[in-house]
N, C-alpha and C positions, 0 to 999 in steps of 0.2 A: 063480770069477775071472771068468767071462763074464757073470754077473749084475752084478758091479760095474762093467763096463765099460759095459754097457747104461745102468746109473744114471748113470754119468758123461755119457754121450753125451746123455741124455735131459735131465740137468741144464743141459748146455751148451746145447743147443737152446733150452729156456726161458729160459735166461739172455740168450741172443742175441735171443729174440723180444721178451723184456722191455724190453730196451735198445733195440731197434727201436720199439716202440711209445711208450716215453717220448720217443726223439727225434722221432719223428713229431708228438707232442702238442707238444712244445716249439721245432719248427723254425722256427716264425715268430717266436716271442718271442725266440730266440737271436740273431735278427738286430738286434734293437733294442738300440741303445745310446743312453741318455736321462739325462745328468747335469745336477743342478741347474746353472742359469747363475751364474757369478761376473763380478765386475767384470774386464774385460779391455779390452786397447787396442784391437782390432778384432774384428768379426764378420765371418767368412767364409761365404758363402752360395754353394752349388753348385747350377749350372743343372739344371733339370728340372722337377717338378711346382710348381705355383704355391704351394702350401702352404709352400714353403721361403723365397721371397722374403717371404711373409706373416710368417713367424716371425722372418725377419732383420729387419724393419722393427719388429716388436713388440719385439724385442729392445734395438733402438737406441732406440727413444720411451722405453723404460722407464730408459735410462742405463746399460745394460751395457758400451757402448763409444761411442766418437767417431767410429769410422769403420767402413765396410762395404767389404769386398772382395767383388766379385762375379764368381766364377770362371766363364768363358764368359759373362760378365755380360749380352752382346747377345743371347744366345740366350733364347727364351721371353720376351723384352721385359722381363726383369728390370731394366735400367738405368733404363729410363722408368717403371716401376712404383715404384721407389725414389725417383727424382726428384719425381714427382707425388704421392707420400706426404707431401712436405714435407721430406725429407732434402737438405740442402745439397750443392750438387754437389761443393764441395771436400772432402766427408766420404765421397765414393763414389770408390771406386779399381776400376777395371776390369782384368780379366784376360780376354783374349779369344783363348787359344791352346790350353786345355786340351781334349782329346778324350775323355779317359778319366779315371776317378777317380784313378788313379795320376799323370796329370799335373795333375790340380787340386791334389793335393800338391806337386808338384815346383814348379809355377809360382807358387803362393801363397807357398811358402817363401822364392822368391827376393824376392818384393814385401815379406814380412815384415823380411827382412832389410834390403831397401833402405831401407824407412821406419822401421828401428830399432823395430819391435814386439817386445814380449816376451812377449805372451799373446793369445789369441785363442779366441773361441767358435765352433766349426765346426758349421755347420747345413745337415741335408739331411732326406730322407723317412725315415720309421721304418725301412723295411724296407733301407734303402741304409746304415743308420748302421756295423753291423758292418764292412761294407767299407771305408768310409770311415776308421775307426779304425785298422783295419789299416795301410792306406796311408798315412794321415798319421803315425801313430806310427814305422813304417818310416823315412819321409822325414826326420822331424825328430829323430830318434834323435840325431843328432849335435850337437844344439843345446841350449840352455837354455830354449826358448820353450815357455811353459805352453799346452796345449791343453784346452778344455773341449769335450765333445761333446753338443750338444743337439738332440734329435730334433724336426721340425716337424710329427710326426704324419703323418696322411695321409687325404684324403678317401676313398679307396677301399680301403685295405690295413687288413686286420684280423690282426694277429699272433696273436691268441688263438684265432681260428678260420680259419686260412689256406686250409684244405682246402674250404671252403664254396663258393668260386665259382672259376671257370675261371681268371680273371684273376689272383687272389690265387694260385692254385696256379702258375701259370706264373711270376709274379714269384718267389715262393719257391725254386723249382727254378732260375731264372735267377741268382739271387742266390748260391745255392751253387756254381753252375758258374763263376762269375765270381771267388769267392773262391778255389776251388782253382786256377783259371787264375792269377789272381794271385801265388798262393803260388809257382808254377811258372816265374814271369817272364812271364806272358801278360798283356799290357793293349791297350787301343785296338784298332786294327784285327785284331791277333793274337787277342785275346780274344773279338771279334765273329766272327772265323772258327772258332774252338774252339766257341762258343756254338752255332752253326749246326749242329754235328755231333752235339749233346747234345739240343737242344730241338726 
């Protein structure tokens, strides 16, 4: 009886260890959501790394949408970059109030409804996309608006080997803490305060 109990405990430990190793290896890739772009009414670009606006401009110029929504668009000079790339001003819609991913979803939804857009490609950095998907799906669940999530990639984040640099490790840990925080209703300032306690 004692022997069987020891076997069960050993098996449980090995199982947990195995699952832990699998999660560790896949933690970076699990953050990435990158769907094939489809023709849509608008491309939503979230402020942040420069690769995001580059991807948004690329998709626009390939004809995937006739408008850009730049969420917190004056941040990081995204508005000027889009304009200087040759995109007409009348095709660029600015949203300048969002301070978090949750608010990105909230305020862009209002703009989608205002302009009667029925579909959008949502663009952000690869490591940010899982949180983007969770927040946007939650915000848009009561609408019939179709969302496609396209990763812009990242000039510095490698999801396949996220543990190799201190910066990539910090980004990965930060995203998971924010995902948990968002799940429990923390976002914006609350989320940043929670993050300081863990990172």
